[in-house]
C-alpha positions in Angstrom: 74.1 -60.3 -14.2 70.4 -61.1 -14.5 67.5 -58.7 -14.3 68.3 -55.3 -12.9 67.0 -54.3 -9.5 64.5 -51.5 -8.9 61.9 -49.5 -10.9 62.0 -46.8 -13.5 60.1 -44.2 -11.5 60.5 -43.2 -7.9 59.1 -40.4 -5.6 60.4 -38.7 -2.6 57.5 -36.7 -1.2 59.7 -35.0 1.5 62.5 -32.5 0.8 64.0 -29.6 2.7 67.5 -28.1 2.7 68.3 -25.8 5.7 70.3 -22.7 4.9 72.3 -23.1 8.1 74.9 -25.6 9.1 77.2 -26.4 12.0 80.6 -28.1 11.4 83.2 -28.3 8.7 82.1 -27.9 5.1 81.4 -29.8 2.9 81.1 -32.9 5.1 78.8 -31.3 7.6 76.9 -28.9 5.4 73.1 -29.6 5.8 72.0 -31.4 2.7 69.6 -33.8 1.0 71.0 -36.8 -0.9 69.5 -39.2 -3.4 71.5 -42.5 -3.4 70.9 -44.1 -6.8 71.9 -47.7 -7.4 72.1 -49.2 -10.9 72.7 -53.0 -10.9 72.0 -53.4 -14.6 74.4 -53.7 -17.6 73.3 -50.4 -19.2 73.9 -46.8 -18.0 70.8 -45.3 -16.3 69.8 -41.9 -17.7 67.8 -40.2 -14.9 65.6 -37.1 -15.0 64.6 -35.4 -11.7 61.7 -33.0 -11.4 61.1 -31.0 -8.2 57.6 -30.0 -7.0 56.7 -27.2 -4.6 53.7 -26.0 -2.6 53.6 -22.5 -4.0 55.4 -22.5 -7.4 55.6 -24.5 -10.6 57.8 -27.6 -10.8 61.4 -27.3 -11.8 63.3 -29.8 -14.0 64.3 -31.9 -15.4 67.7 -32.2 -13.8 69.7 -34.9 -15.6 72.2 -37.3 -14.2 73.7 -40.6 -15.4 74.4 -43.6 -13.2 76.9 -45.9 -14.9 76.1 -49.6 -15.2 76.7 -51.6 -12.1 77.5 -48.4 -10.1 76.0 -46.1 -7.5 75.7 -42.3 -7.4 75.2 -40.3 -4.2 73.7 -37.1 -5.5 73.4 -34.1 -3.2 70.4 -32.0 -4.1 72.5 -29.0 -3.0 74.7 -29.6 -6.0 71.9 -29.5 -8.6 72.3 -26.2 -10.6 70.7 -26.8 -14.0 68.0 -25.8 -14.8 68.0 -23.9 -11.4 69.6 -24.3 -7.9 67.4 -26.1 -5.4 66.1 -23.4 -3.1 67.1 -23.5 0.6 64.6 -23.3 3.4 61.8 -24.5 1.0 59.7 -27.6 1.2 59.8 -29.7 -2.0 59.2 -33.2 -3.4 61.0 -35.0 -6.1 60.2 -37.5 -8.8 63.0 -39.6 -10.5 62.4 -41.2 -13.9 65.0 -43.5 -15.4 65.3 -45.3 -18.7 66.4 -48.5 -16.9 65.4 -49.9 -13.4 67.3 -48.3 -10.5 66.9 -48.1 -6.7 66.6 -44.7 -5.0 67.2 -44.0 -1.3 66.7 -40.6 0.4 69.1 -39.2 3.1 69.1 -35.9 4.9 71.7 -34.4 7.1 70.4 -31.5 9.2 73.4 -29.9 10.9 71.8 -26.6 12.1 72.6 -27.6 15.6 75.8 -29.2 17.0 73.6 -32.3 17.7 73.1 -33.3 14.1 70.1 -35.1 12.8 70.3 -37.8 10.1 67.4 -39.4 8.3 67.4 -42.1 5.6 64.6 -44.0 3.9 63.9 -45.8 0.7 62.1 -43.7 -1.8 58.6 -44.7 -3.0 58.7 -46.9 -6.1 56.0 -45.8 -8.6 54.5 -48.8 -10.4 51.6 -49.0 -12.9 
């Protein structure tokens, strides 16, 4: 298929999961999502580290994105090594053994008028 798209390291400087939600669960539960795209011919082994303003980093969380596939990963579902804290600002860094693309999406459903945000993560290059 040619050269895989993306980079091996990405950063999302903004993260926050509200503890409150409006609407049916799980679809309308307030959440943060990392959309990971692997266009390559090898599985991507990804490690995620979370950074906080007032505590030490947590991680790595480990996920695999199969070759030529996508994975929409809710931060709310990350449990090992620790659940992602609600109502807490955080940032995240993704490190992969093969190039991937990372997009960040947030659904804030604390009010009936939901807010949705989506943006490409920052590719870290050296």
